[in-house]
C-alpha positions as CSV (number, residue, x, y, z in Angstrom):
1,M,30.5,27.0,-11.1
2,E,31.2,25.3,-14.5
3,T,30.2,21.7,-14.6
4,K,32.7,19.8,-16.8
5,I,31.7,16.7,-18.8
6,F,34.2,13.9,-18.8
7,F,34.4,10.7,-20.9
8,R,36.2,7.4,-20.3
9,N,39.6,8.7,-21.4
10,Q,39.3,11.7,-19.0
11,L,39.1,9.9,-15.6
12,D,42.4,11.2,-14.4
13,E,41.0,14.7,-14.5
14,A,37.8,13.7,-12.7
15,A,39.7,11.8,-10.0
16,T,41.9,15.0,-9.5
17,L,38.7,16.9,-8.7
18,L,37.5,14.3,-6.3
19,K,40.8,14.2,-4.5
20,A,40.6,18.0,-4.2
21,G,37.3,17.7,-2.4
22,H,34.9,18.5,-5.3
23,L,31.8,16.6,-6.4
24,V,31.8,14.6,-9.6
25,A,28.9,12.5,-10.8
26,F,29.6,9.1,-12.3
27,P,27.7,6.1,-13.8
28,T,27.2,2.8,-12.1
29,E,25.1,-0.2,-13.2
30,T,22.1,1.2,-11.2
31,V,21.9,5.0,-11.5
32,Y,24.4,7.9,-11.7
33,G,26.0,8.6,-8.3
34,L,27.1,12.0,-6.9
35,G,30.6,11.2,-5.9
36,A,32.8,12.8,-3.1
37,D,35.7,11.5,-1.0
38,A,33.8,9.5,1.7
39,L,36.6,10.2,4.2
40,N,36.6,13.9,3.7
41,P,33.8,15.5,5.9
42,E,33.9,18.8,4.1
43,A,33.6,17.1,0.7
44,V,30.7,15.0,1.9
45,L,28.9,18.0,3.3
46,K,28.9,19.4,-0.3
47,I,26.8,16.4,-1.3
48,F,24.0,17.3,1.1
49,A,24.2,21.0,0.0
50,A,24.1,20.1,-3.7
51,K,21.1,17.6,-3.3
52,G,19.2,19.5,-0.6
53,R,19.4,16.3,1.3
54,P,18.5,15.9,5.0
55,A,21.7,15.4,7.0
56,D,20.3,12.4,8.8
57,N,19.9,10.5,5.6
58,P,23.0,8.2,5.4
59,L,25.1,7.8,2.3
60,I,26.3,4.7,0.4
61,V,30.1,4.3,0.3
62,H,31.5,2.8,-2.9
63,V,34.6,0.7,-2.9
64,K,36.5,-1.0,-5.7
65,E,36.7,-4.5,-4.1
66,A,35.7,-6.4,-1.0
67,E,39.1,-6.0,0.7
68,D,38.6,-2.3,0.9
69,A,35.8,-2.9,3.4
70,L,38.3,-4.0,6.0
71,G,39.4,-0.4,6.6
72,L,35.9,1.0,6.8
73,A,33.8,-1.5,8.7
74,F,33.8,-4.5,11.0
75,T,33.1,-7.4,8.5
76,N,31.8,-10.9,9.2
77,A,31.4,-14.2,7.4
78,K,28.0,-13.3,5.8
79,F,29.5,-10.2,4.3
80,Y,32.3,-12.1,2.5
81,L,29.9,-14.8,1.4
82,L,27.6,-12.2,-0.1
83,A,30.5,-10.2,-1.6
84,K,31.8,-13.3,-3.3
85,T,28.4,-14.0,-4.8
86,F,27.1,-10.5,-5.7
87,W,30.1,-8.1,-5.9
88,P,30.7,-6.2,-8.1
89,G,26.9,-5.6,-8.3
90,P,23.8,-3.9,-7.0
91,L,24.0,-4.9,-3.4
92,T,24.8,-2.6,-0.6
93,M,25.7,-4.1,2.8
94,V,25.3,-2.3,6.2
95,L,27.9,-3.0,8.8
96,P,29.2,-1.5,12.0
97,R,31.6,1.3,10.9
98,K,35.1,2.0,12.0
99,P,36.2,5.4,13.3
100,I,37.8,6.4,10.1
101,V,34.4,6.9,8.4
102,P,33.1,10.4,9.3
103,N,29.8,10.9,11.1
104,V,28.5,13.1,8.2
105,T,29.0,10.1,5.8
106,T,26.8,7.8,7.8
107,G,24.1,10.3,8.9
108,G,25.3,10.1,12.5
109,L,24.8,6.3,12.7
110,D,27.3,3.8,14.0
111,T,26.9,1.8,10.8
112,V,28.2,2.3,7.3
113,A,26.6,1.1,3.9
114,L,29.1,-0.3,1.5
115,R,28.9,-1.3,-2.2
116,C,31.1,-2.3,-5.0
117,P,29.5,-1.2,-8.3
118,R,29.4,-3.4,-11.4
119,N,30.6,-0.6,-13.7
120,T,34.1,-0.4,-15.1
121,I,34.0,3.4,-15.3
122,A,33.0,3.6,-11.6
123,L,35.6,1.1,-10.5
124,E,38.4,2.8,-12.4
125,L,37.4,6.2,-11.1
126,I,37.4,4.9,-7.4
127,A,40.9,3.4,-8.1
128,K,42.2,6.6,-9.6
129,A,40.8,8.8,-6.8
130,N,42.5,6.3,-4.3
131,T,39.7,6.7,-1.8
132,P,36.2,5.3,-1.2
133,L,33.5,7.4,-2.8
134,A,30.2,8.4,-1.0
135,A,27.7,8.5,-3.9
136,P,24.0,8.9,-3.5
137,S,22.0,9.3,-6.7
138,A,23.1,12.5,-8.6
139,N,19.7,14.3,-8.5
140,R,18.1,16.9,-6.3
141,S,16.6,15.3,-3.2
142,G,13.1,13.8,-4.0
143,R,13.6,13.9,-7.8
144,P,13.7,10.9,-10.0
145,S,17.2,9.4,-10.0
146,P,19.4,9.9,-13.1
147,T,20.0,7.2,-15.6
148,E,21.7,9.3,-18.1
149,A,24.4,12.0,-17.9
150,F,22.0,14.7,-19.2
151,H,19.6,13.8,-16.2
152,V,22.4,14.7,-14.0
153,L,22.9,18.1,-15.7
154,E,19.2,18.8,-15.5
155,D,19.5,18.9,-11.7
156,M,23.1,19.6,-11.0
157,K,24.5,21.9,-13.8
158,G,26.4,24.7,-12.2
159,I,26.3,23.1,-8.9
160,I,28.9,20.3,-9.1
161,A,32.3,20.2,-10.6
162,G,31.9,17.5,-13.2
163,V,30.0,14.5,-14.5
164,V,31.5,11.4,-16.2
165,D,29.3,10.4,-19.2
166,G,29.0,6.7,-19.3
167,G,25.8,6.5,-21.3
168,H,22.6,4.9,-20.0
169,T,22.9,2.8,-16.7
170,G,21.8,-0.8,-16.9
171,I,19.4,-1.8,-14.0
172,G,18.0,1.8,-13.6
173,L,17.0,1.3,-9.9
174,E,19.2,1.9,-6.9
175,S,20.9,-1.1,-5.3
176,T,19.4,-3.4,-2.8
177,V,20.4,-2.5,0.8
178,L,20.9,-5.4,3.2
179,D,21.4,-4.9,6.9
180,L,24.0,-7.3,8.3
181,T,24.0,-5.9,11.8
182,T,20.9,-7.8,12.9
183,D,20.5,-11.5,13.9
184,T,19.0,-12.2,10.5
185,P,19.9,-10.3,7.4
186,Q,17.2,-7.7,6.6
187,I,16.4,-6.0,3.3
188,L,16.1,-2.3,4.0
189,R,15.6,-1.2,0.4
190,P,14.7,-3.6,-2.5
191,G,16.7,-3.5,-5.7
192,G,18.4,-5.5,-8.4
193,V,19.5,-8.3,-6.1
194,T,16.2,-9.7,-5.1
195,L,14.9,-11.5,-1.9
196,E,14.9,-14.7,-3.9
197,M,18.5,-14.3,-5.0
198,L,19.6,-13.5,-1.4
199,R,17.8,-16.4,0.0
200,E,19.8,-18.7,-2.2
201,V,22.9,-17.7,-0.3
202,L,21.3,-16.8,3.2
203,P,18.0,-18.5,3.5
204,E,17.0,-16.6,6.6
205,T,17.0,-13.2,4.7
206,D,13.8,-11.2,5.1
207,F,12.4,-7.7,4.6
208,A,12.9,-5.3,7.4
209,V,9.9,-3.6,9.1
210,Y,10.5,0.1,9.5
211,H,8.8,1.7,12.6
212,H,7.8,5.3,12.4
213,G,10.2,7.6,14.2
214,E,13.2,5.3,14.4
215,K,16.5,6.1,12.7
216,V,16.9,4.4,9.4
217,K,20.2,2.7,8.2
218,S,19.5,3.1,4.5
219,P,18.8,5.9,2.0
220,G,15.6,6.0,0.1
221,L,13.3,5.1,3.1
222,K,12.5,8.1,5.3
223,Y,11.5,10.8,2.8
224,K,9.5,11.1,-0.4
225,H,11.7,10.1,-3.4
226,Y,11.8,9.8,-7.1
227,A,8.9,12.2,-7.8
228,P,8.2,14.3,-10.9
229,K,6.7,17.7,-10.5
230,A,3.1,16.6,-11.2
231,P,1.6,14.3,-8.5
232,V,1.6,10.6,-9.3
233,Y,-1.4,8.4,-8.4
234,R,-1.1,4.6,-8.5
235,V,-4.0,2.6,-10.0
236,F,-4.5,-0.9,-8.7
237,G,-6.4,-4.1,-9.8
238,E,-6.0,-6.6,-12.5
239,P,-4.3,-5.1,-15.6
240,E,-7.5,-4.9,-17.6
241,K,-9.3,-3.2,-14.7
242,Q,-6.5,-0.7,-14.4
243,L,-6.9,0.2,-18.1
244,E,-10.7,0.6,-17.5
245,L,-10.2,2.9,-14.5
246,I,-7.7,5.1,-16.2
247,L,-9.7,5.4,-19.4
248,E,-12.7,6.4,-17.2
249,Q,-10.9,9.2,-15.6
250,I,-9.5,10.5,-18.9
251,K,-13.1,10.5,-20.3
252,D,-14.7,12.0,-17.2
253,N,-12.2,14.9,-16.9
254,P,-11.7,16.2,-20.5
255,T,-10.5,19.6,-19.3
256,K,-7.8,18.2,-17.0
257,K,-4.2,17.5,-18.3
258,I,-3.7,13.9,-17.3
259,G,-0.6,11.9,-18.1
260,V,-0.4,8.2,-18.1
261,L,2.5,5.9,-17.0
262,A,1.7,2.8,-18.9
263,T,3.0,-0.6,-19.9
264,S,3.4,-1.5,-23.6
265,E,0.5,-3.9,-23.4
266,Y,-2.0,-1.1,-23.0
267,F,-0.1,2.0,-24.1
268,S,-2.0,2.4,-27.4
269,H,-5.4,2.4,-25.7
270,Y,-4.9,5.7,-23.8
271,P,-6.3,8.8,-25.7
272,T,-4.1,11.3,-24.1
273,E,-1.3,13.5,-25.5
274,H,1.1,12.7,-22.7
275,K,1.7,9.1,-22.1
276,I,4.8,6.9,-21.9
277,S,5.5,3.2,-21.9
278,L,7.7,1.6,-19.3
279,G,7.8,-1.6,-21.4
280,S,6.2,-5.0,-21.2
281,R,4.8,-6.4,-17.9
282,K,6.6,-9.6,-19.0
283,D,10.0,-7.9,-18.7
284,P,10.7,-6.3,-15.3
285,M,14.3,-5.5,-16.3
286,E,13.0,-3.3,-19.2
287,I,10.5,-1.5,-16.9
288,A,13.2,-0.9,-14.2
289,G,15.5,0.6,-16.7
290,N,13.0,3.0,-18.1
291,L,11.1,4.0,-14.9
292,Y,13.1,7.1,-13.9
293,S,13.4,8.4,-17.5
294,A,9.7,8.0,-17.8
295,L,9.0,10.0,-14.6
296,R,11.3,12.7,-15.8
297,Y,9.6,12.8,-19.2
298,F,6.5,14.3,-17.6
299,D,8.4,17.3,-16.3
300,S,8.9,18.3,-20.0
301,T,5.0,18.4,-20.4
302,D,2.2,20.4,-18.9
303,V,0.4,17.6,-17.3
304,E,-1.4,18.3,-14.0
305,Y,-1.8,14.7,-12.8
306,I,-0.1,11.4,-13.6
307,L,-2.0,8.1,-13.4
308,A,0.3,5.1,-13.1
309,E,-0.5,1.5,-13.9
310,T,0.7,-0.9,-11.2
311,I,2.9,-3.9,-11.9
312,T,2.6,-6.5,-9.1
313,G,4.7,-9.6,-8.4
314,A,7.9,-10.8,-6.9
315,G,11.6,-10.5,-7.8
316,L,12.5,-7.1,-9.3
317,K,8.9,-6.1,-9.4
318,V,9.1,-5.6,-5.6
319,A,11.7,-2.8,-6.2
320,I,9.7,-1.3,-9.0
321,N,6.7,-1.0,-6.8
322,D,8.8,0.4,-4.0
323,R,9.9,3.2,-6.2
324,L,6.5,3.9,-7.6
325,D,5.1,4.0,-4.2
326,R,7.7,6.5,-3.1
327,A,7.2,8.6,-6.3
328,S,3.5,8.8,-5.6
329,G,3.9,9.4,-1.9
330,G,1.4,6.7,-1.4
331,R,-1.3,8.4,-3.4
332,T,-3.8,6.1,-5.2
333,L,-6.8,6.6,-7.5
334,E,-8.9,7.4,-4.5
335,D,-6.7,10.3,-3.7
336,F,-6.8,11.5,-7.4
337,L,-10.7,11.5,-7.2
338,Q,-10.6,13.8,-4.2
339,D,-7.9,16.1,-5.5
340,I,-9.4,16.7,-8.9
341,R,-12.6,17.9,-7.3
342,R,-10.8,20.6,-5.3
């Protein structure tokens, strides 16, 4: 299959493909989404096939405005208050679904996840397609999400019908997912709308606790995500201690090809050929915007292991740590010490 590249002035053609049941990737303010008509089960099935995504992993449905939610879900006062505050924006809300939404779109759940993206290309494309768009991140399942059109092509060229090139996405991390079907709003996945921001509107908001074996209402929770080909190991401690520990491993393992995911404060200290800076610890927006590109960078190298500095804190740093934890599969320096001896 030829994968066509579209630009802003070619959205009519991209929308025609979507209406015909094909897959078209498009930019949002978070990452590139792999779009399909959310109400067309055959089209949605193509998303799972293209990504290699498990069928029980629900999709987020993108709409052009809050009023569009009325036909897809049973809304409530909290939904409209949050939509007024954060839409368009990186907030996905989970609500009871209406029968019009196919089972395949929701992963067999009786809920649907809805979002209105803060990207004019995305909104215009949804309007031209005249249908809500199911759109998980436009990468192979488990890989780092794409923040550039060429990232999409790395994973999806020849597999999907097209990609709309809208340049680099802004936030660089997937949306916050908030469950509004529980007594108190619960964050299922952290993102650009932080706990602190949500509590300014709904003070009772908290993080959900996921119990092993239960069905999840949000993508990005149940399976390993965002991982480059080489294993990632997180290094904890105070920043200076992290630097010391990583330097020690590079020195003690001169024959091993070790890459470093660093912050700009310590980047120059690492004597390794393959290292990349996420940005300053003082600027979580910069780090979030660079994270997936940095993880993908290592796939162009021959590194065997990746040691990653850890950036702790509240706000957007919670989402950054969530993505790094999933990229590493929970591996830490202790796991690296065991693996490197094998």
